[in-house]
Rosetta silent file (secondary structure, phi, psi, omega in degrees, C-alpha in Angstrom):
SEQUENCE: NYALIAEIRLYSFGYSDAKVIGTKATQALKLSSEQLSPQKHYDFGMRGLNALLVAGGLGKRKYGDRFPEDVIALRSFTDVNMPKFTSADKPLFEGIIGDLFPGVELIPGEYGQL
SCORE:     score description
SCORE:     0.000 S_00000001
   1 L     0.000  118.506 -175.336   10.033   13.956    3.259 S_00000001
   2 H   -65.615  -31.042 -179.720    8.387   10.846    1.892 S_00000001
   3 H   -66.040  -45.312 -177.062    5.091   11.418    3.660 S_00000001
   4 H   -68.684  -36.532  167.533    4.576   14.752    2.025 S_00000001
   5 H   -57.222  -52.946  175.964    5.420   13.331   -1.442 S_00000001
   6 H   -52.984  -45.224 -178.660    2.890   10.568   -0.821 S_00000001
   7 H   -63.204  -48.290  179.926    0.302   13.044    0.264 S_00000001
   8 H   -62.591  -36.337  177.743    0.766   15.220   -2.801 S_00000001
   9 H   -67.788  -51.749 -176.522    0.764   12.235   -5.205 S_00000001
  10 H   -61.493  -36.934  171.729   -2.460   10.849   -3.667 S_00000001
  11 H   -58.336  -37.237 -178.181   -4.160   14.220   -3.836 S_00000001
  12 H   -72.228  -20.265  175.340   -3.275   14.284   -7.456 S_00000001
  13 L   -90.965   -2.301  178.146   -4.936   10.930   -7.893 S_00000001
  14 L    91.204   14.811  168.410   -8.129   12.218   -6.330 S_00000001
  15 L   -73.444  132.284 -179.783   -7.878   11.032   -2.829 S_00000001
  16 L   -92.481  -20.085  176.028   -9.456   13.399   -0.324 S_00000001
  17 L  -101.964   39.755 -173.566   -7.861   11.556    2.717 S_00000001
  18 H   -62.857  -32.183 -178.249   -4.470   11.640    1.147 S_00000001
  19 H   -62.225  -42.741  176.443   -2.604   12.875    4.232 S_00000001
  20 H   -64.147  -62.814 -174.821   -3.652    9.851    6.343 S_00000001
  21 H   -63.370  -29.430 -179.348   -3.169    7.308    3.661 S_00000001
  22 H   -72.511  -41.815  176.257    0.216    8.784    2.473 S_00000001
  23 H   -57.506  -42.153  173.114    1.497    8.565    6.041 S_00000001
  24 H   -60.218  -40.651  175.986    0.277    4.961    6.277 S_00000001
  25 H   -62.628  -44.629  171.461    2.064    4.159    3.146 S_00000001
  26 H   -65.082  -35.547  174.080    5.391    5.522    4.355 S_00000001
  27 H   -65.167  -33.950 -175.244    4.886    3.868    7.692 S_00000001
  28 H   -71.971  -39.010 -178.544    4.214    0.593    6.007 S_00000001
  29 H   -72.158  -38.703  177.109    7.479    0.778    4.001 S_00000001
  30 H   -58.562  -51.977 -174.201    9.449    1.991    7.108 S_00000001
  31 H   -68.854  -36.436 -178.237    8.202   -0.853    9.323 S_00000001
  32 H   -66.326  -41.036 -173.317    8.722   -3.417    6.482 S_00000001
  33 H   -69.056  -25.587  176.802   12.284   -2.388    6.019 S_00000001
  34 H   -84.071  -32.147 -169.500   12.852   -2.797    9.798 S_00000001
  35 H  -108.823  -21.272 -178.906   11.006   -6.037   10.377 S_00000001
  36 L   -86.684  158.271  179.881   11.129   -8.110    7.201 S_00000001
  37 L   -64.588  150.834  177.133   14.046  -10.188    6.169 S_00000001
  38 L   -71.135  112.791  177.937   16.819   -8.590    4.073 S_00000001
  39 L  -126.140  147.535 -177.181   16.179   -9.553    0.424 S_00000001
  40 L   -75.880  -15.866 -174.380   17.812   -8.043   -2.612 S_00000001
  41 L   -97.005   -1.814 -179.635   14.599   -7.747   -4.462 S_00000001
  42 L   -85.376  137.707  169.292   12.744   -5.739   -1.626 S_00000001
  43 L  -139.440  121.066 -176.349   12.887   -1.980   -2.100 S_00000001
  44 L  -114.513   21.297  179.087   11.312    0.062    0.593 S_00000001
  45 L  -102.616 -154.421  176.403   12.673    3.446   -0.644 S_00000001
  46 H   -54.439  -40.765  179.932   11.351    5.942   -3.003 S_00000001
  47 H   -62.545  -41.319  175.697   10.951    3.482   -5.823 S_00000001
  48 H   -67.891  -28.734  177.654    8.803    1.222   -3.534 S_00000001
  49 H   -69.009  -54.217 -178.011    6.800    4.254   -2.357 S_00000001
  50 H   -56.547  -39.956 -176.341    6.174    5.254   -6.007 S_00000001
  51 H   -70.568  -36.438 -178.350    4.937    1.661   -6.920 S_00000001
  52 H   -72.859  -37.697  176.423    2.466    1.907   -3.934 S_00000001
  53 H   -63.045  -47.540  179.165    1.319    5.343   -4.975 S_00000001
  54 H   -63.088  -42.670 -179.720    0.836    4.581   -8.615 S_00000001
  55 H   -65.829  -37.684 -178.112   -1.166    1.320   -7.719 S_00000001
  56 H   -66.303  -30.328  179.216   -3.290    3.368   -5.125 S_00000001
  57 H   -69.028  -40.543 -177.844   -3.956    5.884   -8.128 S_00000001
  58 H   -68.993  -38.705  175.306   -4.997    3.086  -10.422 S_00000001
  59 H   -58.402  -57.261  176.762   -7.083    1.667   -7.630 S_00000001
  60 H   -58.302  -33.749  171.598   -8.899    4.943   -7.132 S_00000001
  61 H   -64.786  -41.296 -177.635   -9.444    5.209  -10.879 S_00000001
  62 H   -70.660  -49.294 -168.340  -10.843    1.656  -11.020 S_00000001
  63 H   -96.524  -25.069 -179.497  -13.061    1.639   -7.930 S_00000001
  64 L    57.283 -123.735  175.408  -13.815    5.394   -7.672 S_00000001
  65 L  -108.944   19.908  175.631  -16.151    6.017   -4.804 S_00000001
  66 L   -74.541  -21.573  172.987  -17.657    2.518   -4.688 S_00000001
  67 L  -132.948  155.712  173.145  -15.351    1.735   -1.632 S_00000001
  68 L   -58.484  147.230 -179.222  -13.732    3.883    1.071 S_00000001
  69 H   -62.357  -26.997  179.818  -10.315    5.187    0.194 S_00000001
  70 H   -75.422  -26.613  177.430   -8.593    3.305    2.891 S_00000001
  71 H   -62.943  -53.735  178.142  -10.060   -0.009    1.402 S_00000001
  72 H   -54.825  -43.577  178.379   -8.757    0.919   -1.963 S_00000001
  73 H   -60.630  -45.030  179.507   -5.416    1.873   -0.605 S_00000001
  74 H   -61.955  -43.548  178.759   -5.173   -1.429    1.226 S_00000001
  75 H   -61.124  -43.991  179.223   -6.008   -3.472   -1.759 S_00000001
  76 H   -61.843  -45.450 -179.529   -3.365   -1.567   -3.758 S_00000001
  77 H   -74.397  -19.673  174.929   -0.687   -1.881   -1.262 S_00000001
  78 H   -76.832  -38.277  178.011   -1.289   -5.511   -0.863 S_00000001
  79 H   -66.500  -32.887 -177.523   -1.254   -6.162   -4.641 S_00000001
  80 H   -78.349  -43.313 -169.104    2.114   -4.419   -4.998 S_00000001
  81 H   -88.504  -42.926 -173.870    3.914   -5.951   -2.090 S_00000001
  82 L   -55.969  -31.940 -175.694    2.607   -9.570   -1.466 S_00000001
  83 L   -69.300  -30.586 -175.643    3.763  -11.070   -4.595 S_00000001
  84 L   -85.185  -15.766  175.078    7.511  -10.143   -3.909 S_00000001
  85 L   -69.645  150.067  167.137    7.511  -11.383   -0.176 S_00000001
  86 L   -75.704  161.220  177.161    8.891  -14.616    1.008 S_00000001
  87 L   -56.596  -34.461 -179.952    6.594  -16.991    2.751 S_00000001
  88 L   -71.945  -34.464 -175.331    8.149  -16.083    6.053 S_00000001
  89 H   -85.240  -14.974 -176.825    7.736  -12.319    5.491 S_00000001
  90 H   -67.845  -49.281  173.096    4.099  -12.412    4.422 S_00000001
  91 H   -53.101  -36.586 -178.606    2.591  -12.787    7.949 S_00000001
  92 H   -70.234  -38.636  174.357    4.821  -10.009    9.165 S_00000001
  93 H   -66.033  -42.292  178.342    3.630   -7.698    6.412 S_00000001
  94 H   -62.983  -29.784  167.820   -0.042   -8.611    7.091 S_00000001
  95 H   -64.099  -46.707  178.468    0.618   -7.713   10.634 S_00000001
  96 H   -59.624  -45.921 -178.088    2.114   -4.371    9.786 S_00000001
  97 H   -65.323  -38.444 -177.985   -0.848   -3.667    7.423 S_00000001
  98 H   -60.601  -37.445  174.392   -3.318   -4.872   10.012 S_00000001
  99 H   -59.680  -43.211 -174.094   -1.790   -2.412   12.527 S_00000001
 100 H   -83.770  -24.187  173.387   -1.928    0.433   10.061 S_00000001
 101 L  -128.697   75.868  179.245   -5.537   -0.239    8.783 S_00000001
 102 L   -68.268  133.323  171.606   -7.356   -1.745   11.807 S_00000001
 103 L    80.660   -1.176  171.801  -10.734   -3.083   10.920 S_00000001
 104 L   -85.673  125.933 -175.954  -10.422   -2.509    7.313 S_00000001
 105 L   -90.289  130.651 -176.333  -11.547   -5.495    5.226 S_00000001
 106 L   -74.144  121.096  175.860   -9.562   -6.262    2.130 S_00000001
 107 L   -70.752  151.435 -175.264  -11.788   -6.338   -0.973 S_00000001
 108 L   -68.785  140.272  171.117  -11.238   -9.351   -3.252 S_00000001
 109 L   -72.280  156.632 -178.098   -8.771   -8.735   -6.071 S_00000001
 110 L  -119.241   85.801 -177.763   -9.934   -8.876   -9.615 S_00000001
 111 L  -100.394   -4.286 -172.896   -7.282  -10.739  -11.447 S_00000001
 112 L    68.243 -170.354 -175.350   -9.223  -12.650  -13.985 S_00000001
 113 L   -80.983  128.029  179.942   -8.516  -16.150  -14.928 S_00000001
 114 L   -98.886    0.000    0.000   -5.018  -17.205  -14.154 S_00000001
């Protein structure tokens, strides 16, 4: 069960709301696999979930308690997924994320000078 794996991993990264965020992560991947275009470089299975969870853990380490956990998770999920999506799939993914994280404001990314 991917949701249980996500929950346990997020708890290990220090999330206190790991059950809810883990469920949202798995739902985001499930809905993305159903609604986004089929591309060879998209991976919405366990490898994709692991990438989300590792990014979420790094985000928790970076931001700590400065932001709510759902804000950190949203930033991490977006950072992992948006670069690989086609321009047609980006608005679809933003809609999926918007439905799963209603009212959550995306904090600005800290990418340094590009």
